[in-house]
Phi, psi and omega in degrees: 000318181292321178297321177298312180299327177295315182294324171298323176292319176297317179304313183304312180303314180296327178295311179305316187294314187285326179286328181294315183300329186274319188273329187299311182298317178302326183287320180295319180294322183288325176289325181294316181292345177274347184300131183287144165283131183261128176240123179259154180222124176248104182222158175281088194292341182270000184257163184297317183295314176308312183287322175303304181306316177293319180292325175298322179289318181293320176304308189297317184291314179309314179297316186295313179303315175303326179275006175108007174080203179247111176051048175073006182255138168298160176248129178239136185253132179243109186261132176232137184262117183260354167056025183059038171236119191293321171312312178303314181298313184301305179303315184296316181300322187286322178297315186291325183273311181280319188267304179285350180055045178285135180291326181219149175228126174273120177246152194232136173088141183303300183302311179300311174306313178298313178299324185287316182290329171294321172290326180297323189291331176279342182262346192301317185297325178271322175232081184301141188189163181252154175222123178250127177252141169215173187054033183225083189273352181304120188305319193279355184304317190277001172299335179305312171295313183298321184274324186225065192303310184304333183276326188239022184294339181290354189254132176225152177250125185251052186202171171271176178218169180303331178299339181296332176297335174267008188260122189299334185293340181270345178056046184285324181285325178297331174298312180301308197280321188265318185274314179275326182084034184290130170256317180223136188241143171254119180248118176244134187233123174292138185281090178204164189315302191301337182266009179315305188298318180300320190276327194240343184072177168233117185302129179087349184239294179227141176286178168289161180297330178297313185294323173297307190297317177289334172294333180266018171093007180253122188274121180265111184263346186210125177229137176199170177226150190229151175283138180294337175273010191287140181236339185254098183258352182307311182301323178292317180290332174290330172292313176304311182301325178288342186280349181087010186283149176255352187220136172245120171250113180248110184283109186230155170207320179244350175305149179280090186283343172296304174304315181304313186289324182291319181287324174302312184300335183254011185250175183284354183260005190301334184268001172279138177297132178254111184248120176249158179277291194203181184110207180300335177301338174291341187282148170289337172292351179298329174309307177288331180286345170259004185065028184085007186272005183275006183313127180080349182291143180237144175216162174278158172053058179287149175284082180232137179286088180272117187286067166305312179216175178286001178260345183302302185295317175307314178303313186288328180293318182288326175300310175305311177305333174268007178077026180238160176243172187262131178226173183310321185285332185294336175295314170294325180292324177284309190281340176310303180295330177291332179293319180299313186300315173295324172300308183300309184295333178291320181268346193063031194201160171248021176289125190303315182307309179302317182299316181307309188286328179289320182289322176296327180264345190270170172231131193235138171214131176235279182259339188242241182273178171289123172268118169209152195238148188261192184291339175272005186062030172259151177292141178293150186244154180094120180305134018277010171266189188309126177266173165248117187251134181237141169227150183233137172282128176240191192301146180068017178076019181289123188259103185254152167296130176228006170189135005273170183298318181295333177272338172300315186291331177266357180246302184223068189289351178257356178252145180219170183294143180233139183289150185300320177300322175287326166308306177304322177292324185283340175269358183067038183262000000 
């Protein structure tokens, strides 16, 4: 009896062993397949652009996971706050790559992205990974890839840069001359790293922005630079008004554009067309933030529901639902994970070297324009690739596209740019 019981136990053990040999590898494969693809983000989370970038990444990753992840694996976002302090950005990047094993890290800001790229180059051989940079407009950032490809090939920019102002494909100077009707320009530039090209040029590559404008027939009658912490703009605006300029072009990114516009509206320069580059002015809510004083103000990257694809408006709606607004960087933040997904599924692998080659050779489109990258890993420019979009606030806070023409035609074909003094007349101001 005992012998039969022992034989039964041995028989059951053999069955469990054989069954385990069949099931266990499948279980291991299933567990491996369930391991998340980790995406890191280093952002200035207390700023509007940091919050918008984070929300955009979250929306993108939520949608990818609902669609089955990337090759069956879920995607996980790990966020770090660099508070615009380079040591914090470097520490965060090191953690995300070495400890969290992120496949890709999204970095924000020129100074932070540069420091992270240099660290990434040292880590790459041991920890292969990708880096996507946005809200980092300094033109020379991608010199790293152009000059030392093998060292920095992991790095791509999903954003525009200061050199775009010199790109004829954008027709930027034509916008001043033909659309606005500028005869005399006041040029003001915030004094920060990303505007260095505008202020100083690059010998043998780019002139200063003033030289470039004047060479193209736009007379610059006033030039100045401003501190990003400036709050008292009236003295500057009084000088601008005395200069005889008819248009003000203020290169902004971090300047307090809400305070600037409120003071402009009460200054002797209020009938001068005011063209700003970026910042809070890009938000549709800027109209209310200024109490309606933004009438006629024009800015790059306006928060306007442009129907690039059928996914454009749903993304913008969801972004607003989460309490965030659209900025230049949020396009790359939202589309970036989809670029990664498309590249991984193209090569059928998560091998970083293969992913780099796939991104270099491919063209990707999800919610906005076509993303394609040149030898410096800069996005190709000029719609249907990355465009230069300008928007103007008109009556009742209506934000319309005024550049480029192709996007005017699909967004607001019956509306066009109107000079500030004419808008004020129409509004009875």
